[in-house]
N, C-alpha and C positions, 0 to 999 in steps of 0.2 A: 534591759528593757525599761525598767523602772525609773532608772536614771535619765534616760532619755524622755521619757514621758514629762518628768519633772522640770528638766531643763527646756524643753518646748513651751511649758506653761510659764515660766519664770522669765524667760528670755524673749517674750513677745509682749510685756508691758509697755503701753504707750502713755505719753505724758497725761491724757485725760484719766485713764485708770489710776494712775499714781495721784493725781489732785483729788480724787474722790476718796481716798483712803483717810483714815484718822491717823492722828500721830502715832499712836501706838501702833496700829497696822502698819504704818509707814516702816517704823523702826523694826518691827519683827520681820517685815519683808525684806528689808534692807539685809538683816542677819541672815535670813534663810538663802537670800541671793548670793551673797558672799560665801556662804558655806557650800552652796551648788556650784561655784565657780571653782571654789578649791577641789571640791570631788573632781570636777570636770579636768582640771590640770593634771590630777594624779592619775586619773583613768588615761589621759591621753599619753602620759610617759609609760605606763604600763602597756598600754595597746592601742592603736589609733581609734579615736573615737568616729562613730559614723558620720557625724555632721560638725566639722571642726568650725564651721561658721558661726555656730551657735555660743562658742567662747566669746568671740566678738560682740553678737549680740547680748550677751548677758553682762559684758563690761559695760556697755552702752547703758543697758537697763540700771546697773549699779550707779553710774554717773547720774542718770536722771533721778534716781532715788536720793542720793546724796544732795543734788541740787534742790530738790524740794525740801528736804530735812533743812538744810541751811537756809532757805528762804523762810521757812517757818520760824526759826529759831531768831533770825535779825527781825522778823515783824513782831515777835514776843518781846525780845529787847528793846525794840522801838515804843512799843506801847507801855512797857514798864517805865522807860525813860520819860515819856510823855506824861504818864500819871504823875511821876515822881516829881515833875517840873511844877504841874498844877498845883500840887499839894505844898511845895516848898514857896509857891508864890509868884 
């Protein structure tokens, strides 16, 4: 039952919730959600999970998290490039 509660909480994150997280929280949430999906897959192999649709929701949450992580990484790289361009001249 504990796994089901964790799954419900992690799989229901929308994009506004994700954007409000700090970068460290974002990465930590990604790692936890990825681990949750792995546990769900093992649980599903052993015995059918009660709500199999949560696996799809969790995968989509992981995709949203990765999208935001990549967006922030690109913004950071662009800012560093612009700073470097200004210094060089």
